[in-house]
C-alpha positions as CSV (number, residue, x, y, z in Angstrom):
1,X,8.6,18.9,-2.3
2,X,6.4,16.1,-1.2
3,X,8.9,13.5,-2.4
4,X,11.6,15.3,-0.2
5,X,9.4,15.0,2.9
6,X,8.7,11.3,2.2
7,X,12.4,10.6,1.7
8,X,13.4,12.5,4.8
9,X,10.7,10.9,6.9
10,X,11.4,7.4,5.6
11,X,15.1,7.7,6.3
12,X,14.5,9.0,9.8
13,X,12.1,6.2,10.5
14,X,14.5,3.6,9.1
15,X,17.3,4.8,11.3
16,X,15.2,3.9,14.4
17,X,15.7,0.3,13.6
18,X,19.5,0.4,13.9
19,X,22.0,0.6,16.7
20,X,23.9,3.9,17.0
21,X,27.1,2.3,15.6
22,X,25.2,0.9,12.6
23,X,23.3,4.1,11.6
24,X,25.9,5.7,9.4
25,X,26.5,2.6,7.3
26,X,22.7,1.8,7.1
27,X,21.9,5.4,6.0
28,X,24.6,5.2,3.3
29,X,23.2,1.9,2.0
30,X,19.6,3.2,2.0
31,X,20.6,6.4,0.2
32,X,22.7,4.4,-2.4
33,X,19.7,2.1,-3.2
34,X,17.3,5.1,-3.5
35,X,19.5,7.1,-5.8
36,X,20.6,4.1,-7.8
37,X,17.0,3.3,-8.5
38,X,16.3,6.9,-9.4
39,X,19.2,7.0,-11.9
40,X,18.3,3.6,-13.4
41,X,14.7,4.6,-13.9
42,X,15.6,8.0,-15.4
43,X,18.1,6.4,-17.9
44,X,15.8,3.6,-18.8
45,X,12.8,5.9,-19.4
46,X,15.0,8.1,-21.5
47,X,16.1,5.1,-23.6
48,X,12.5,3.9,-24.0
49,X,11.3,7.4,-25.1
50,X,14.1,7.7,-27.6
51,X,13.8,4.3,-29.1
52,X,10.1,3.4,-28.8
53,X,8.3,6.7,-28.2
54,X,5.8,7.7,-25.6
55,X,3.3,5.0,-26.5
56,X,5.4,2.1,-25.1
57,X,6.4,4.2,-22.0
58,X,2.8,5.0,-21.2
59,X,1.7,1.4,-21.8
60,X,4.4,0.2,-19.4
61,X,3.1,2.6,-16.8
62,X,-0.4,1.2,-17.0
63,X,0.6,-2.1,-15.1
64,X,1.7,-0.4,-11.9
65,X,-1.1,2.1,-12.0
66,X,-3.7,-0.7,-12.5
67,X,-2.2,-2.8,-9.7
68,X,-2.2,0.1,-7.3
69,X,-5.8,1.1,-8.3
70,X,-7.0,-2.5,-7.9
71,X,-5.4,-2.8,-4.5
72,X,-6.9,0.5,-3.4
73,X,-10.3,-0.6,-4.7
74,X,-10.1,-3.9,-2.7
75,X,-9.0,-2.1,0.4
76,X,-11.9,0.3,0.2
77,X,-14.4,-2.4,-0.5
78,X,-13.6,-4.4,2.6
79,X,-16.2,-4.3,5.4
80,X,-15.4,-2.1,8.4
81,X,-13.5,-3.9,11.2
82,X,-15.7,-5.5,13.8
83,X,-15.7,-4.2,17.3
84,X,-16.4,-6.6,20.1
85,X,-19.1,-5.5,22.5
86,X,-19.8,-6.8,26.0
87,X,-21.4,-10.2,25.9
88,X,-20.5,-10.8,22.3
89,X,-18.6,-14.0,21.5
90,X,-15.1,-14.0,20.2
91,X,-14.3,-13.1,16.6
92,X,-15.1,-16.0,14.2
93,X,-17.7,-17.5,16.5
94,X,-21.2,-18.0,15.2
95,X,-23.7,-15.4,16.4
96,X,-27.4,-15.7,16.2
97,X,-30.4,-13.5,17.0
98,X,-30.0,-9.8,17.9
99,X,-26.3,-10.1,18.5
100,X,-25.4,-10.4,14.8
101,X,-22.0,-8.9,14.1
102,X,-21.5,-5.8,12.0
103,X,-19.8,-7.9,9.3
104,X,-22.8,-10.2,9.0
105,X,-25.1,-7.2,8.7
106,X,-22.9,-5.7,6.1
107,X,-22.9,-8.9,4.0
108,X,-26.7,-9.2,4.4
109,X,-27.1,-5.6,3.1
110,X,-24.9,-6.3,0.1
111,X,-26.8,-9.5,-0.8
112,X,-30.1,-7.6,-0.5
113,X,-28.9,-4.8,-2.7
114,X,-27.7,-7.3,-5.3
115,X,-24.1,-6.3,-5.3
Protein backbone atom coordinates (compact mmCIF):
# COMPACT_ATOMS: atom_id res chain seq x y z
CA UNK A 1 0.00 0.00 0.00
CA UNK A 2 2.85 2.39 0.81
CA UNK A 3 4.45 1.73 -2.58
CA UNK A 4 1.18 2.72 -4.25
CA UNK A 5 1.09 6.05 -2.41
CA UNK A 6 4.72 6.75 -3.35
CA UNK A 7 4.08 5.90 -6.99
CA UNK A 8 0.93 8.03 -7.19
CA UNK A 9 2.52 10.96 -5.36
CA UNK A 10 5.69 10.77 -7.46
CA UNK A 11 3.75 10.67 -10.72
CA UNK A 12 1.62 13.61 -9.64
CA UNK A 13 4.68 15.60 -8.64
CA UNK A 14 6.49 14.76 -11.89
CA UNK A 15 3.53 15.99 -13.93
CA UNK A 16 3.88 19.49 -12.47
CA UNK A 17 7.13 19.88 -14.43
CA UNK A 18 5.49 19.47 -17.83
CA UNK A 19 3.24 21.64 -19.98
CA UNK A 20 -0.35 20.44 -20.42
CA UNK A 21 0.29 19.20 -23.96
CA UNK A 22 3.30 17.13 -22.77
CA UNK A 23 1.72 15.51 -19.70
CA UNK A 24 0.22 12.45 -21.41
CA UNK A 25 3.43 11.49 -23.17
CA UNK A 26 5.55 12.18 -20.07
CA UNK A 27 3.31 10.08 -17.83
CA UNK A 28 3.42 7.22 -20.33
CA UNK A 29 7.24 7.36 -20.39
CA UNK A 30 7.48 7.45 -16.59
CA UNK A 31 5.06 4.54 -16.18
CA UNK A 32 6.91 2.52 -18.82
CA UNK A 33 10.25 3.05 -17.09
CA UNK A 34 8.86 2.13 -13.66
CA UNK A 35 7.10 -1.03 -14.81
CA UNK A 36 9.99 -2.10 -17.07
CA UNK A 37 12.35 -1.80 -14.09
CA UNK A 38 9.94 -3.80 -11.92
CA UNK A 39 9.63 -6.55 -14.53
CA UNK A 40 13.39 -6.70 -15.09
CA UNK A 41 14.13 -6.92 -11.36
CA UNK A 42 11.46 -9.59 -10.82
CA UNK A 43 12.75 -11.75 -13.66
CA UNK A 44 16.41 -11.30 -12.73
CA UNK A 45 15.79 -12.13 -9.07
CA UNK A 46 13.88 -15.24 -10.16
CA UNK A 47 16.78 -16.32 -12.35
CA UNK A 48 19.27 -15.69 -9.54
CA UNK A 49 17.27 -17.67 -7.00
CA UNK A 50 16.79 -20.56 -9.42
CA UNK A 51 20.40 -20.79 -10.58
CA UNK A 52 22.44 -19.58 -7.60
CA UNK A 53 20.14 -19.85 -4.60
CA UNK A 54 19.26 -17.37 -1.90
CA UNK A 55 22.85 -16.85 -0.77
CA UNK A 56 23.91 -14.92 -3.87
CA UNK A 57 20.67 -12.93 -3.98
CA UNK A 58 21.07 -11.90 -0.35
CA UNK A 59 24.75 -11.07 -0.88
CA UNK A 60 23.81 -8.87 -3.84
CA UNK A 61 21.28 -7.06 -1.67
CA UNK A 62 23.92 -6.13 0.89
CA UNK A 63 25.62 -3.51 -1.30
CA UNK A 64 22.57 -1.21 -1.74
CA UNK A 65 21.56 -1.72 1.90
CA UNK A 66 25.08 -0.87 3.10
CA UNK A 67 25.31 2.22 0.88
CA UNK A 68 21.91 3.45 2.05
CA UNK A 69 22.81 2.85 5.69
CA UNK A 70 26.16 4.61 5.31
CA UNK A 71 24.54 7.61 3.64
CA UNK A 72 21.91 7.80 6.38
CA UNK A 73 24.61 7.51 9.04
CA UNK A 74 26.59 10.37 7.49
CA UNK A 75 23.49 12.53 7.20
CA UNK A 76 22.60 11.96 10.86
CA UNK A 77 26.16 12.65 12.04
CA UNK A 78 26.33 16.07 10.39
CA UNK A 79 26.21 19.03 12.75
CA UNK A 80 22.96 20.97 12.89
CA UNK A 81 22.71 23.89 10.45
CA UNK A 82 23.94 27.20 11.77
CA UNK A 83 21.45 29.99 12.25
CA UNK A 84 22.77 33.50 11.87
CA UNK A 85 21.98 35.81 14.76
CA UNK A 86 22.04 39.57 14.74
CA UNK A 87 25.56 40.91 14.84
CA UNK A 88 27.09 37.60 13.79
CA UNK A 89 29.39 37.61 10.79
CA UNK A 90 28.43 35.86 7.56
CA UNK A 91 28.76 32.10 7.25
CA UNK A 92 32.36 30.98 6.84
CA UNK A 93 33.77 34.03 8.58
CA UNK A 94 36.08 33.53 11.56
CA UNK A 95 34.34 34.25 14.83
CA UNK A 96 36.14 34.75 18.12
CA UNK A 97 35.11 35.20 21.72
CA UNK A 98 31.54 34.79 22.94
CA UNK A 99 30.08 34.82 19.41
CA UNK A 100 31.37 31.35 18.50
CA UNK A 101 29.12 29.59 16.05
CA UNK A 102 27.04 26.55 16.92
CA UNK A 103 29.16 24.50 14.53
CA UNK A 104 32.40 25.47 16.29
CA UNK A 105 30.85 24.59 19.65
CA UNK A 106 29.69 21.25 18.26
CA UNK A 107 33.19 20.43 16.98
CA UNK A 108 34.77 21.47 20.28
CA UNK A 109 32.36 19.20 22.16
CA UNK A 110 33.21 16.26 19.87
CA UNK A 111 36.94 16.81 20.36
CA UNK A 112 36.58 16.99 24.15
CA UNK A 113 34.51 13.79 24.26
CA UNK A 114 37.15 11.99 22.18
CA UNK A 115 34.91 11.04 19.26
